[in-house]
PyMOL Python script that loads the backbone (N, CA, C, O; Angstrom):
from pymol import cmd

cmd.read_pdbstr("""\
ATOM      1  N   UNK A   1       2.181   6.616 -27.192  1.00  0.00           N
ATOM      2  CA  UNK A   1       3.137   7.145 -26.256  1.00  0.00           C
ATOM      3  C   UNK A   1       2.689   6.857 -24.816  1.00  0.00           C
ATOM      4  O   UNK A   1       3.511   6.544 -23.955  1.00  0.00           O
ATOM      5  N   UNK A   2       1.383   6.965 -24.566  1.00  0.00           N
ATOM      6  CA  UNK A   2       0.845   6.658 -23.243  1.00  0.00           C
ATOM      7  C   UNK A   2       1.101   5.194 -22.881  1.00  0.00           C
ATOM      8  O   UNK A   2       1.523   4.893 -21.764  1.00  0.00           O
ATOM      9  N   UNK A   3       0.846   4.295 -23.818  1.00  0.00           N
ATOM     10  CA  UNK A   3       1.070   2.871 -23.563  1.00  0.00           C
ATOM     11  C   UNK A   3       2.545   2.578 -23.309  1.00  0.00           C
ATOM     12  O   UNK A   3       2.875   1.771 -22.439  1.00  0.00           O
ATOM     13  N   UNK A   4       3.425   3.219 -24.054  1.00  0.00           N
ATOM     14  CA  UNK A   4       4.864   3.027 -23.869  1.00  0.00           C
ATOM     15  C   UNK A   4       5.277   3.486 -22.469  1.00  0.00           C
ATOM     16  O   UNK A   4       6.014   2.784 -21.776  1.00  0.00           O
ATOM     17  N   UNK A   5       4.802   4.666 -22.056  1.00  0.00           N
ATOM     18  CA  UNK A   5       5.122   5.168 -20.718  1.00  0.00           C
ATOM     19  C   UNK A   5       4.600   4.219 -19.650  1.00  0.00           C
ATOM     20  O   UNK A   5       5.329   3.871 -18.722  1.00  0.00           O
ATOM     21  N   UNK A   6       3.339   3.795 -19.772  1.00  0.00           N
ATOM     22  CA  UNK A   6       2.737   2.919 -18.782  1.00  0.00           C
ATOM     23  C   UNK A   6       3.502   1.593 -18.689  1.00  0.00           C
ATOM     24  O   UNK A   6       3.736   1.101 -17.585  1.00  0.00           O
ATOM     25  N   UNK A   7       3.889   1.015 -19.808  1.00  0.00           N
ATOM     26  CA  UNK A   7       4.603  -0.254 -19.805  1.00  0.00           C
ATOM     27  C   UNK A   7       5.961  -0.113 -19.116  1.00  0.00           C
ATOM     28  O   UNK A   7       6.330  -0.954 -18.296  1.00  0.00           O
ATOM     29  N   UNK A   8       6.709   0.951 -19.448  1.00  0.00           N
ATOM     30  CA  UNK A   8       8.015   1.162 -18.808  1.00  0.00           C
ATOM     31  C   UNK A   8       7.855   1.440 -17.319  1.00  0.00           C
ATOM     32  O   UNK A   8       8.623   0.919 -16.510  1.00  0.00           O
ATOM     33  N   UNK A   9       6.855   2.262 -16.941  1.00  0.00           N
ATOM     34  CA  UNK A   9       6.626   2.581 -15.538  1.00  0.00           C
ATOM     35  C   UNK A   9       6.253   1.328 -14.763  1.00  0.00           C
ATOM     36  O   UNK A   9       6.707   1.124 -13.637  1.00  0.00           O
ATOM     37  N   UNK A  10       5.430   0.495 -15.369  1.00  0.00           N
ATOM     38  CA  UNK A  10       4.980  -0.731 -14.735  1.00  0.00           C
ATOM     39  C   UNK A  10       6.142  -1.710 -14.543  1.00  0.00           C
ATOM     40  O   UNK A  10       6.257  -2.330 -13.486  1.00  0.00           O
ATOM     41  N   UNK A  11       6.988  -1.853 -15.537  1.00  0.00           N
ATOM     42  CA  UNK A  11       8.080  -2.821 -15.469  1.00  0.00           C
ATOM     43  C   UNK A  11       9.286  -2.320 -14.675  1.00  0.00           C
ATOM     44  O   UNK A  11       9.942  -3.108 -13.994  1.00  0.00           O
ATOM     45  N   UNK A  12       9.586  -1.025 -14.752  1.00  0.00           N
ATOM     46  CA  UNK A  12      10.815  -0.513 -14.167  1.00  0.00           C
ATOM     47  C   UNK A  12      10.642   0.140 -12.801  1.00  0.00           C
ATOM     48  O   UNK A  12      11.564   0.082 -11.987  1.00  0.00           O
ATOM     49  N   UNK A  13       9.496   0.759 -12.517  1.00  0.00           N
ATOM     50  CA  UNK A  13       9.372   1.527 -11.293  1.00  0.00           C
ATOM     51  C   UNK A  13       8.377   0.946 -10.295  1.00  0.00           C
ATOM     52  O   UNK A  13       8.639   0.972  -9.092  1.00  0.00           O
ATOM     53  N   UNK A  14       7.267   0.434 -10.749  1.00  0.00           N
ATOM     54  CA  UNK A  14       6.201   0.006  -9.857  1.00  0.00           C
ATOM     55  C   UNK A  14       6.663  -1.030  -8.844  1.00  0.00           C
ATOM     56  O   UNK A  14       6.274  -0.957  -7.678  1.00  0.00           O
ATOM     57  N   UNK A  15       7.466  -1.974  -9.247  1.00  0.00           N
ATOM     58  CA  UNK A  15       7.902  -3.025  -8.323  1.00  0.00           C
ATOM     59  C   UNK A  15       8.827  -2.486  -7.239  1.00  0.00           C
ATOM     60  O   UNK A  15       8.972  -3.128  -6.199  1.00  0.00           O
ATOM     61  N   UNK A  16       9.456  -1.335  -7.441  1.00  0.00           N
ATOM     62  CA  UNK A  16      10.325  -0.770  -6.404  1.00  0.00           C
ATOM     63  C   UNK A  16       9.531  -0.166  -5.258  1.00  0.00           C
ATOM     64  O   UNK A  16      10.092   0.064  -4.186  1.00  0.00           O
ATOM     65  N   UNK A  17       8.237   0.100  -5.448  1.00  0.00           N
ATOM     66  CA  UNK A  17       7.405   0.652  -4.385  1.00  0.00           C
ATOM     67  C   UNK A  17       7.075  -0.381  -3.325  1.00  0.00           C
ATOM     68  O   UNK A  17       6.713  -0.027  -2.203  1.00  0.00           O
ATOM     69  N   UNK A  18       7.193  -1.624  -3.659  1.00  0.00           N
ATOM     70  CA  UNK A  18       6.766  -2.680  -2.758  1.00  0.00           C
ATOM     71  C   UNK A  18       7.903  -3.676  -2.564  1.00  0.00           C
ATOM     72  O   UNK A  18       7.843  -4.796  -3.073  1.00  0.00           O
ATOM     73  N   UNK A  19       8.923  -3.279  -1.842  1.00  0.00           N
ATOM     74  CA  UNK A  19      10.055  -4.153  -1.570  1.00  0.00           C
ATOM     75  C   UNK A  19       9.631  -5.215  -0.553  1.00  0.00           C
ATOM     76  O   UNK A  19       9.060  -4.891   0.487  1.00  0.00           O
ATOM     77  N   UNK A  20       9.905  -6.447  -0.850  1.00  0.00           N
ATOM     78  CA  UNK A  20       9.565  -7.544   0.061  1.00  0.00           C
ATOM     79  C   UNK A  20      10.795  -7.931   0.872  1.00  0.00           C
ATOM     80  O   UNK A  20      11.896  -8.055   0.336  1.00  0.00           O
ATOM     81  N   UNK A  21      10.590  -8.117   2.166  1.00  0.00           N
ATOM     82  CA  UNK A  21      11.695  -8.546   3.006  1.00  0.00           C
ATOM     83  C   UNK A  21      11.745 -10.070   3.043  1.00  0.00           C
ATOM     84  O   UNK A  21      10.861 -10.747   2.518  1.00  0.00           O
ATOM     85  N   UNK A  22      12.775 -10.588   3.661  1.00  0.00           N
ATOM     86  CA  UNK A  22      12.944 -12.033   3.726  1.00  0.00           C
ATOM     87  C   UNK A  22      11.767 -12.678   4.459  1.00  0.00           C
ATOM     88  O   UNK A  22      11.161 -12.045   5.322  1.00  0.00           O
ATOM     89  N   UNK A  23      11.444 -13.907   4.132  1.00  0.00           N
ATOM     90  CA  UNK A  23      10.266 -14.570   4.680  1.00  0.00           C
ATOM     91  C   UNK A  23      10.334 -14.759   6.183  1.00  0.00           C
ATOM     92  O   UNK A  23       9.298 -15.010   6.799  1.00  0.00           O
ATOM     93  N   UNK A  24      11.507 -14.652   6.809  1.00  0.00           N
ATOM     94  CA  UNK A  24      11.604 -14.805   8.263  1.00  0.00           C
ATOM     95  C   UNK A  24      11.232 -13.527   9.001  1.00  0.00           C
ATOM     96  O   UNK A  24      11.112 -13.546  10.226  1.00  0.00           O
ATOM     97  N   UNK A  25      11.044 -12.407   8.283  1.00  0.00           N
ATOM     98  CA  UNK A  25      10.656 -11.149   8.904  1.00  0.00           C
ATOM     99  C   UNK A  25       9.223 -11.282   9.432  1.00  0.00           C
ATOM    100  O   UNK A  25       8.356 -11.775   8.710  1.00  0.00           O
ATOM    101  N   UNK A  26       8.951 -10.854  10.674  1.00  0.00           N
ATOM    102  CA  UNK A  26       7.614 -11.053  11.254  1.00  0.00           C
ATOM    103  C   UNK A  26       6.543 -10.135  10.693  1.00  0.00           C
ATOM    104  O   UNK A  26       5.373 -10.309  11.034  1.00  0.00           O
ATOM    105  N   UNK A  27       6.885  -9.157   9.844  1.00  0.00           N
ATOM    106  CA  UNK A  27       5.874  -8.242   9.327  1.00  0.00           C
ATOM    107  C   UNK A  27       4.965  -8.943   8.315  1.00  0.00           C
ATOM    108  O   UNK A  27       5.334  -9.946   7.704  1.00  0.00           O
ATOM    109  N   UNK A  28       3.781  -8.385   8.166  1.00  0.00           N
ATOM    110  CA  UNK A  28       2.796  -8.936   7.242  1.00  0.00           C
ATOM    111  C   UNK A  28       3.110  -8.459   5.833  1.00  0.00           C
ATOM    112  O   UNK A  28       3.286  -7.257   5.632  1.00  0.00           O
ATOM    113  N   UNK A  29       3.188  -9.353   4.842  1.00  0.00           N
ATOM    114  CA  UNK A  29       3.470  -8.911   3.471  1.00  0.00           C
ATOM    115  C   UNK A  29       2.295  -8.119   2.908  1.00  0.00           C
ATOM    116  O   UNK A  29       1.139  -8.363   3.254  1.00  0.00           O
ATOM    117  N   UNK A  30       2.609  -7.173   2.040  1.00  0.00           N
ATOM    118  CA  UNK A  30       1.583  -6.328   1.429  1.00  0.00           C
ATOM    119  C   UNK A  30       1.232  -6.908   0.066  1.00  0.00           C
ATOM    120  O   UNK A  30       2.116  -7.246  -0.722  1.00  0.00           O
ATOM    121  N   UNK A  31      -0.060  -7.019  -0.204  1.00  0.00           N
ATOM    122  CA  UNK A  31      -0.523  -7.521  -1.486  1.00  0.00           C
ATOM    123  C   UNK A  31      -1.257  -6.394  -2.199  1.00  0.00           C
ATOM    124  O   UNK A  31      -1.760  -5.475  -1.553  1.00  0.00           O
ATOM    125  N   UNK A  32      -1.321  -6.458  -3.500  1.00  0.00           N
ATOM    126  CA  UNK A  32      -2.004  -5.420  -4.262  1.00  0.00           C
ATOM    127  C   UNK A  32      -3.243  -5.987  -4.932  1.00  0.00           C
ATOM    128  O   UNK A  32      -3.315  -7.173  -5.255  1.00  0.00           O
ATOM    129  N   UNK A  33      -4.205  -5.116  -5.129  1.00  0.00           N
ATOM    130  CA  UNK A  33      -5.393  -5.448  -5.906  1.00  0.00           C
ATOM    131  C   UNK A  33      -5.087  -5.063  -7.346  1.00  0.00           C
ATOM    132  O   UNK A  33      -4.377  -4.085  -7.581  1.00  0.00           O
ATOM    133  N   UNK A  34      -5.592  -5.788  -8.283  1.00  0.00           N
ATOM    134  CA  UNK A  34      -5.275  -5.545  -9.685  1.00  0.00           C
ATOM    135  C   UNK A  34      -6.174  -4.466 -10.273  1.00  0.00           C
ATOM    136  O   UNK A  34      -7.053  -4.744 -11.088  1.00  0.00           O
ATOM    137  N   UNK A  35      -5.936  -3.229  -9.843  1.00  0.00           N
ATOM    138  CA  UNK A  35      -6.615  -2.071 -10.394  1.00  0.00           C
ATOM    139  C   UNK A  35      -5.570  -1.156 -11.017  1.00  0.00           C
ATOM    140  O   UNK A  35      -4.424  -1.146 -10.567  1.00  0.00           O
ATOM    141  N   UNK A  36      -5.932  -0.394 -12.032  1.00  0.00           N
ATOM    142  CA  UNK A  36      -4.981   0.568 -12.584  1.00  0.00           C
ATOM    143  C   UNK A  36      -4.650   1.623 -11.521  1.00  0.00           C
ATOM    144  O   UNK A  36      -5.510   1.954 -10.705  1.00  0.00           O
ATOM    145  N   UNK A  37      -3.436   2.149 -11.514  1.00  0.00           N
ATOM    146  CA  UNK A  37      -3.036   3.107 -10.492  1.00  0.00           C
ATOM    147  C   UNK A  37      -3.920   4.350 -10.413  1.00  0.00           C
ATOM    148  O   UNK A  37      -4.017   4.963  -9.350  1.00  0.00           O
ATOM    149  N   UNK A  38      -4.561   4.731 -11.505  1.00  0.00           N
ATOM    150  CA  UNK A  38      -5.429   5.903 -11.445  1.00  0.00           C
ATOM    151  C   UNK A  38      -6.680   5.655 -10.608  1.00  0.00           C
ATOM    152  O   UNK A  38      -7.364   6.604 -10.226  1.00  0.00           O
ATOM    153  N   UNK A  39      -6.983   4.394 -10.321  1.00  0.00           N
ATOM    154  CA  UNK A  39      -8.152   4.061  -9.510  1.00  0.00           C
ATOM    155  C   UNK A  39      -7.794   3.788  -8.056  1.00  0.00           C
ATOM    156  O   UNK A  39      -8.682   3.506  -7.251  1.00  0.00           O
ATOM    157  N   UNK A  40      -6.522   3.864  -7.701  1.00  0.00           N
ATOM    158  CA  UNK A  40      -6.120   3.667  -6.312  1.00  0.00           C
ATOM    159  C   UNK A  40      -6.509   4.885  -5.503  1.00  0.00           C
ATOM    160  O   UNK A  40      -6.353   6.017  -5.961  1.00  0.00           O
ATOM    161  N   UNK A  41      -7.012   4.660  -4.306  1.00  0.00           N
ATOM    162  CA  UNK A  41      -7.308   5.776  -3.411  1.00  0.00           C
ATOM    163  C   UNK A  41      -6.033   6.140  -2.665  1.00  0.00           C
ATOM    164  O   UNK A  41      -5.306   5.268  -2.189  1.00  0.00           O
ATOM    165  N   UNK A  42      -5.774   7.417  -2.571  1.00  0.00           N
ATOM    166  CA  UNK A  42      -4.613   7.903  -1.836  1.00  0.00           C
ATOM    167  C   UNK A  42      -5.119   8.469  -0.524  1.00  0.00           C
ATOM    168  O   UNK A  42      -6.065   9.257  -0.501  1.00  0.00           O
ATOM    169  N   UNK A  43      -4.493   8.068   0.559  1.00  0.00           N
ATOM    170  CA  UNK A  43      -4.912   8.542   1.860  1.00  0.00           C
ATOM    171  C   UNK A  43      -3.775   8.509   2.860  1.00  0.00           C
ATOM    172  O   UNK A  43      -2.653   8.111   2.547  1.00  0.00           O
ATOM    173  N   UNK A  44      -4.090   8.932   4.056  1.00  0.00           N
ATOM    174  CA  UNK A  44      -3.115   8.971   5.139  1.00  0.00           C
ATOM    175  C   UNK A  44      -3.632   8.099   6.279  1.00  0.00           C
ATOM    176  O   UNK A  44      -4.825   8.095   6.584  1.00  0.00           O
ATOM    177  N   UNK A  45      -2.720   7.363   6.899  1.00  0.00           N
ATOM    178  CA  UNK A  45      -3.115   6.526   8.036  1.00  0.00           C
ATOM    179  C   UNK A  45      -3.485   7.452   9.180  1.00  0.00           C
ATOM    180  O   UNK A  45      -2.670   8.253   9.638  1.00  0.00           O
ATOM    181  N   UNK A  46      -4.726   7.334   9.635  1.00  0.00           N
ATOM    182  CA  UNK A  46      -5.260   8.195  10.677  1.00  0.00           C
ATOM    183  C   UNK A  46      -5.170   7.524  12.047  1.00  0.00           C
ATOM    184  O   UNK A  46      -4.909   8.184  13.053  1.00  0.00           O
ATOM    185  N   UNK A  47      -5.388   6.203  12.076  1.00  0.00           N
ATOM    186  CA  UNK A  47      -5.378   5.463  13.331  1.00  0.00           C
ATOM    187  C   UNK A  47      -5.008   4.009  13.053  1.00  0.00           C
ATOM    188  O   UNK A  47      -5.399   3.454  12.026  1.00  0.00           O
ATOM    189  N   UNK A  48      -4.262   3.394  13.958  1.00  0.00           N
ATOM    190  CA  UNK A  48      -3.920   1.976  13.829  1.00  0.00           C
ATOM    191  C   UNK A  48      -4.725   1.184  14.847  1.00  0.00           C
ATOM    192  O   UNK A  48      -5.077   1.694  15.911  1.00  0.00           O
ATOM    193  N   UNK A  49      -5.011  -0.070  14.509  1.00  0.00           N
ATOM    194  CA  UNK A  49      -5.793  -0.940  15.382  1.00  0.00           C
ATOM    195  C   UNK A  49      -5.010  -2.230  15.619  1.00  0.00           C
ATOM    196  O   UNK A  49      -5.188  -3.199  14.881  1.00  0.00           O
ATOM    197  N   UNK A  50      -4.137  -2.259  16.646  1.00  0.00           N
ATOM    198  CA  UNK A  50      -3.363  -3.473  16.912  1.00  0.00           C
ATOM    199  C   UNK A  50      -4.254  -4.574  17.491  1.00  0.00           C
ATOM    200  O   UNK A  50      -5.240  -4.307  18.178  1.00  0.00           O
ATOM    201  N   UNK A  51      -3.879  -5.809  17.194  1.00  0.00           N
ATOM    202  CA  UNK A  51      -4.610  -6.959  17.716  1.00  0.00           C
ATOM    203  C   UNK A  51      -4.156  -7.305  19.120  1.00  0.00           C
ATOM    204  O   UNK A  51      -3.409  -6.547  19.739  1.00  0.00           O
ATOM    205  N   UNK A  52      -4.600  -8.436  19.621  1.00  0.00           N
ATOM    206  CA  UNK A  52      -4.228  -8.863  20.969  1.00  0.00           C
ATOM    207  C   UNK A  52      -2.736  -9.160  21.087  1.00  0.00           C
ATOM    208  O   UNK A  52      -2.192  -9.153  22.191  1.00  0.00           O
ATOM    209  N   UNK A  53      -2.063  -9.425  19.952  1.00  0.00           N
ATOM    210  CA  UNK A  53      -0.626  -9.680  19.954  1.00  0.00           C
ATOM    211  C   UNK A  53       0.183  -8.426  19.612  1.00  0.00           C
ATOM    212  O   UNK A  53       1.374  -8.524  19.316  1.00  0.00           O
ATOM    213  N   UNK A  54      -0.452  -7.249  19.648  1.00  0.00           N
ATOM    214  CA  UNK A  54       0.172  -5.944  19.359  1.00  0.00           C
ATOM    215  C   UNK A  54       0.714  -5.829  17.937  1.00  0.00           C
ATOM    216  O   UNK A  54       1.624  -5.037  17.690  1.00  0.00           O
ATOM    217  N   UNK A  55       0.177  -6.595  17.007  1.00  0.00           N
ATOM    218  CA  UNK A  55       0.537  -6.484  15.596  1.00  0.00           C
ATOM    219  C   UNK A  55      -0.601  -5.750  14.896  1.00  0.00           C
ATOM    220  O   UNK A  55      -1.762  -6.146  14.994  1.00  0.00           O
ATOM    221  N   UNK A  56      -0.254  -4.673  14.186  1.00  0.00           N
ATOM    222  CA  UNK A  56      -1.272  -3.875  13.496  1.00  0.00           C
ATOM    223  C   UNK A  56      -1.649  -4.586  12.207  1.00  0.00           C
ATOM    224  O   UNK A  56      -0.806  -4.811  11.338  1.00  0.00           O
ATOM    225  N   UNK A  57      -2.922  -4.936  12.095  1.00  0.00           N
ATOM    226  CA  UNK A  57      -3.420  -5.584  10.886  1.00  0.00           C
ATOM    227  C   UNK A  57      -4.525  -4.780  10.226  1.00  0.00           C
ATOM    228  O   UNK A  57      -4.890  -5.061   9.084  1.00  0.00           O
ATOM    229  N   UNK A  58      -5.067  -3.784  10.921  1.00  0.00           N
ATOM    230  CA  UNK A  58      -6.141  -2.935  10.395  1.00  0.00           C
ATOM    231  C   UNK A  58      -5.796  -1.489  10.726  1.00  0.00           C
ATOM    232  O   UNK A  58      -5.318  -1.194  11.822  1.00  0.00           O
ATOM    233  N   UNK A  59      -6.042  -0.584   9.771  1.00  0.00           N
ATOM    234  CA  UNK A  59      -5.824   0.836   9.989  1.00  0.00           C
ATOM    235  C   UNK A  59      -7.048   1.620   9.531  1.00  0.00           C
ATOM    236  O   UNK A  59      -7.826   1.147   8.702  1.00  0.00           O
ATOM    237  N   UNK A  60      -7.208   2.807  10.073  1.00  0.00           N
ATOM    238  CA  UNK A  60      -8.222   3.739   9.611  1.00  0.00           C
ATOM    239  C   UNK A  60      -7.521   4.764   8.748  1.00  0.00           C
ATOM    240  O   UNK A  60      -6.556   5.395   9.180  1.00  0.00           O
ATOM    241  N   UNK A  61      -8.007   4.932   7.522  1.00  0.00           N
ATOM    242  CA  UNK A  61      -7.405   5.857   6.565  1.00  0.00           C
ATOM    243  C   UNK A  61      -8.279   7.086   6.403  1.00  0.00           C
ATOM    244  O   UNK A  61      -9.506   7.002   6.452  1.00  0.00           O
ATOM    245  N   UNK A  62      -7.636   8.226   6.210  1.00  0.00           N
ATOM    246  CA  UNK A  62      -8.357   9.455   5.896  1.00  0.00           C
ATOM    247  C   UNK A  62      -8.074   9.774   4.436  1.00  0.00           C
ATOM    248  O   UNK A  62      -6.927  10.027   4.069  1.00  0.00           O
ATOM    249  N   UNK A  63      -9.110   9.763   3.599  1.00  0.00           N
ATOM    250  CA  UNK A  63      -8.978  10.054   2.176  1.00  0.00           C
ATOM    251  C   UNK A  63      -9.802  11.288   1.840  1.00  0.00           C
ATOM    252  O   UNK A  63     -10.462  11.862   2.706  1.00  0.00           O
ATOM    253  N   UNK A  64      -9.757  11.683   0.599  1.00  0.00           N
ATOM    254  CA  UNK A  64     -10.549  12.834   0.153  1.00  0.00           C
ATOM    255  C   UNK A  64     -12.043  12.550   0.262  1.00  0.00           C
ATOM    256  O   UNK A  64     -12.838  13.482   0.384  1.00  0.00           O
ATOM    257  N   UNK A  65     -12.435  11.283   0.219  1.00  0.00           N
ATOM    258  CA  UNK A  65     -13.852  10.910   0.283  1.00  0.00           C
ATOM    259  C   UNK A  65     -14.331  10.641   1.698  1.00  0.00           C
ATOM    260  O   UNK A  65     -15.515  10.368   1.896  1.00  0.00           O
ATOM    261  N   UNK A  66     -13.444  10.709   2.697  1.00  0.00           N
ATOM    262  CA  UNK A  66     -13.812  10.446   4.087  1.00  0.00           C
ATOM    263  C   UNK A  66     -12.838   9.473   4.725  1.00  0.00           C
ATOM    264  O   UNK A  66     -11.695   9.346   4.284  1.00  0.00           O
ATOM    265  N   UNK A  67     -13.293   8.790   5.760  1.00  0.00           N
ATOM    266  CA  UNK A  67     -12.445   7.813   6.447  1.00  0.00           C
ATOM    267  C   UNK A  67     -12.975   6.414   6.183  1.00  0.00           C
ATOM    268  O   UNK A  67     -14.174   6.213   5.989  1.00  0.00           O
ATOM    269  N   UNK A  68     -12.057   5.446   6.180  1.00  0.00           N
ATOM    270  CA  UNK A  68     -12.438   4.053   6.006  1.00  0.00           C
ATOM    271  C   UNK A  68     -11.413   3.160   6.678  1.00  0.00           C
ATOM    272  O   UNK A  68     -10.247   3.527   6.817  1.00  0.00           O
ATOM    273  N   UNK A  69     -11.863   1.978   7.094  1.00  0.00           N
ATOM    274  CA  UNK A  69     -10.978   0.978   7.688  1.00  0.00           C
ATOM    275  C   UNK A  69     -10.544   0.007   6.611  1.00  0.00           C
ATOM    276  O   UNK A  69     -11.365  -0.481   5.833  1.00  0.00           O
ATOM    277  N   UNK A  70      -9.240  -0.276   6.567  1.00  0.00           N
ATOM    278  CA  UNK A  70      -8.701  -1.201   5.584  1.00  0.00           C
ATOM    279  C   UNK A  70      -7.711  -2.129   6.263  1.00  0.00           C
ATOM    280  O   UNK A  70      -7.013  -1.710   7.187  1.00  0.00           O
ATOM    281  N   UNK A  71      -7.632  -3.392   5.825  1.00  0.00           N
ATOM    282  CA  UNK A  71      -6.577  -4.269   6.327  1.00  0.00           C
ATOM    283  C   UNK A  71      -5.233  -3.839   5.753  1.00  0.00           C
ATOM    284  O   UNK A  71      -5.158  -3.334   4.633  1.00  0.00           O
ATOM    285  N   UNK A  72      -4.186  -4.043   6.522  1.00  0.00           N
ATOM    286  CA  UNK A  72      -2.842  -3.624   6.116  1.00  0.00           C
ATOM    287  C   UNK A  72      -2.393  -4.363   4.861  1.00  0.00           C
ATOM    288  O   UNK A  72      -1.638  -3.807   4.063  1.00  0.00           O
ATOM    289  N   UNK A  73      -2.835  -5.594   4.669  1.00  0.00           N
ATOM    290  CA  UNK A  73      -2.402  -6.364   3.499  1.00  0.00           C
ATOM    291  C   UNK A  73      -2.945  -5.800   2.198  1.00  0.00           C
ATOM    292  O   UNK A  73      -2.469  -6.177   1.127  1.00  0.00           O
ATOM    293  N   UNK A  74      -3.931  -4.905   2.257  1.00  0.00           N
ATOM    294  CA  UNK A  74      -4.480  -4.305   1.041  1.00  0.00           C
ATOM    295  C   UNK A  74      -3.970  -2.882   0.814  1.00  0.00           C
ATOM    296  O   UNK A  74      -4.519  -2.150  -0.010  1.00  0.00           O
ATOM    297  N   UNK A  75      -2.916  -2.487   1.545  1.00  0.00           N
ATOM    298  CA  UNK A  75      -2.341  -1.160   1.387  1.00  0.00           C
ATOM    299  C   UNK A  75      -1.032  -1.251   0.620  1.00  0.00           C
ATOM    300  O   UNK A  75      -0.334  -2.263   0.682  1.00  0.00           O
ATOM    301  N   UNK A  76      -0.711  -0.213  -0.087  1.00  0.00           N
ATOM    302  CA  UNK A  76       0.559  -0.108  -0.799  1.00  0.00           C
ATOM    303  C   UNK A  76       1.190   1.220  -0.397  1.00  0.00           C
ATOM    304  O   UNK A  76       0.817   2.261  -0.937  1.00  0.00           O
ATOM    305  N   UNK A  77       2.141   1.208   0.541  1.00  0.00           N
ATOM    306  CA  UNK A  77       2.723   2.468   1.000  1.00  0.00           C
ATOM    307  C   UNK A  77       3.553   3.142  -0.081  1.00  0.00           C
ATOM    308  O   UNK A  77       4.245   2.479  -0.854  1.00  0.00           O
ATOM    309  N   UNK A  78       3.479   4.443  -0.125  1.00  0.00           N
ATOM    310  CA  UNK A  78       4.251   5.230  -1.072  1.00  0.00           C
ATOM    311  C   UNK A  78       5.569   5.644  -0.409  1.00  0.00           C
ATOM    312  O   UNK A  78       5.614   5.843   0.805  1.00  0.00           O
ATOM    313  N   UNK A  79       6.630   5.774  -1.192  1.00  0.00           N
ATOM    314  CA  UNK A  79       7.911   6.186  -0.600  1.00  0.00           C
ATOM    315  C   UNK A  79       7.855   7.653  -0.165  1.00  0.00           C
ATOM    316  O   UNK A  79       7.246   8.491  -0.830  1.00  0.00           O
ATOM    317  N   UNK A  80       8.497   7.940   0.953  1.00  0.00           N
ATOM    318  CA  UNK A  80       8.573   9.303   1.423  1.00  0.00           C
ATOM    319  C   UNK A  80       9.894   9.500   2.146  1.00  0.00           C
ATOM    320  O   UNK A  80      10.533   8.534   2.564  1.00  0.00           O
ATOM    321  N   UNK A  81      10.293  10.734   2.290  1.00  0.00           N
ATOM    322  CA  UNK A  81      11.500  11.047   3.046  1.00  0.00           C
ATOM    323  C   UNK A  81      11.194  12.204   3.977  1.00  0.00           C
ATOM    324  O   UNK A  81      10.406  13.091   3.650  1.00  0.00           O
ATOM    325  N   UNK A  82      11.820  12.185   5.132  1.00  0.00           N
ATOM    326  CA  UNK A  82      11.593  13.249   6.115  1.00  0.00           C
ATOM    327  C   UNK A  82      12.699  14.253   6.095  1.00  0.00           C
ATOM    328  O   UNK A  82      12.671  15.218   6.859  1.00  0.00           O
TER     329      UNK A  82
END
""", "prot")
cmd.dss("prot")
cmd.show_as("cartoon", "prot")
cmd.util.cbc("prot")
cmd.orient("prot")
């Protein structure tokens, strides 16, 4: 039953978390590391670090284990509503 749930979740829902825009969009595409979701660290963006061209490519995250700097391309944002 666990495998069935994981397979359906992986095929039907996981790809909706990472919608890709058209290639002409100036934003940096997000890539994922091939780890199971239970091993992903969940955190909140604490600080952004824009480059000389004012494009944010590195952020400081606050997680349960402390703070760490990560490149934006290695993040997978979760959906939220205000």
